[in-house]
C-alpha positions as CSV (number, residue, x, y, z in Angstrom):
1,X,-6.5,10.1,187.4
2,X,-9.7,11.7,186.5
3,X,-13.3,10.7,187.0
4,X,-16.5,12.2,185.8
5,X,-20.0,11.8,187.0
6,X,-23.1,12.9,185.1
7,X,-26.5,13.7,186.5
8,X,-29.7,14.6,184.8
9,X,-31.0,17.5,186.8
10,X,-33.4,18.1,188.4
11,X,-34.5,14.5,188.6
12,X,-31.1,13.2,189.8
13,X,-30.7,16.0,192.4
14,X,-30.7,13.6,195.4
15,X,-28.1,11.4,193.8
16,X,-25.9,14.4,193.1
17,X,-26.2,15.6,196.7
18,X,-25.3,12.2,198.0
19,X,-22.2,12.0,195.7
20,X,-21.1,15.5,196.7
21,X,-21.4,14.6,200.4
22,X,-19.8,11.2,200.2
23,X,-16.6,12.2,202.1
24,X,-18.7,14.0,204.7
25,X,-20.7,10.8,205.2
26,X,-17.5,8.8,205.7
27,X,-16.1,11.3,208.1
28,X,-19.3,11.2,210.2
29,X,-19.2,7.3,210.3
30,X,-15.5,7.5,211.5
31,X,-16.5,10.1,214.1
32,X,-19.4,7.9,215.2
33,X,-17.0,5.0,215.8
34,X,-14.4,7.1,217.5
35,X,-16.8,8.9,219.9
36,X,-19.5,6.3,220.5
37,X,-18.3,2.8,219.8
38,X,-14.6,2.9,220.5
39,X,-14.8,3.9,224.2
40,X,-17.1,1.0,224.8
41,X,-15.2,-1.6,222.8
42,X,-11.7,-0.7,223.7
43,X,-12.1,0.6,227.3
44,X,-15.4,-1.1,228.3
45,X,-16.8,2.3,229.5
46,X,-20.0,4.0,228.5
47,X,-19.9,7.6,227.1
48,X,-23.3,8.6,228.4
49,X,-21.7,10.7,231.1
50,X,-20.0,14.0,230.2
51,X,-16.8,13.3,232.3
52,X,-14.7,10.2,232.5
53,X,-14.9,10.2,236.3
54,X,-18.6,9.6,236.1
55,X,-18.2,6.6,233.8
56,X,-18.9,3.1,235.1
57,X,-17.6,-0.2,233.9
58,X,-19.8,-2.1,231.5
59,X,-20.7,-5.8,232.0
60,X,-19.4,-8.4,229.6
61,X,-22.9,-8.8,228.2
62,X,-23.2,-5.0,227.5
63,X,-19.9,-5.0,225.8
64,X,-20.9,-7.9,223.6
65,X,-24.1,-6.1,222.6
66,X,-22.2,-2.9,221.7
67,X,-19.6,-4.9,219.7
68,X,-22.4,-6.7,217.8
69,X,-24.1,-3.4,217.1
70,X,-20.9,-1.9,215.7
71,X,-20.4,-5.0,213.5
72,X,-23.9,-4.6,212.0
73,X,-23.2,-0.9,211.4
74,X,-19.8,-1.7,209.9
75,X,-21.3,-4.3,207.6
76,X,-23.5,-1.7,206.0
77,X,-20.5,0.6,205.3
78,X,-17.7,-1.9,204.8
79,X,-17.0,-0.6,201.3
80,X,-16.3,2.9,202.7
81,X,-14.7,2.1,206.0
82,X,-11.1,1.2,205.1
């Protein structure tokens, strides 16, 4: 399968850059989930401390806020987060 994209440079330079960096954007979103949201949602622990031993349990309310925040982030990227 082949796909071609055409851009009229220089006026479409921003769109070209975004298209070229699409996989990088997705990788960064995946990394954001894995490093920031997953520890909160799955384990109920903050990642604000550098070591796991310094982490404290989050309250149920804090976990709900974090889960709601991730849902909002995911809604904006649902077409690339599969």
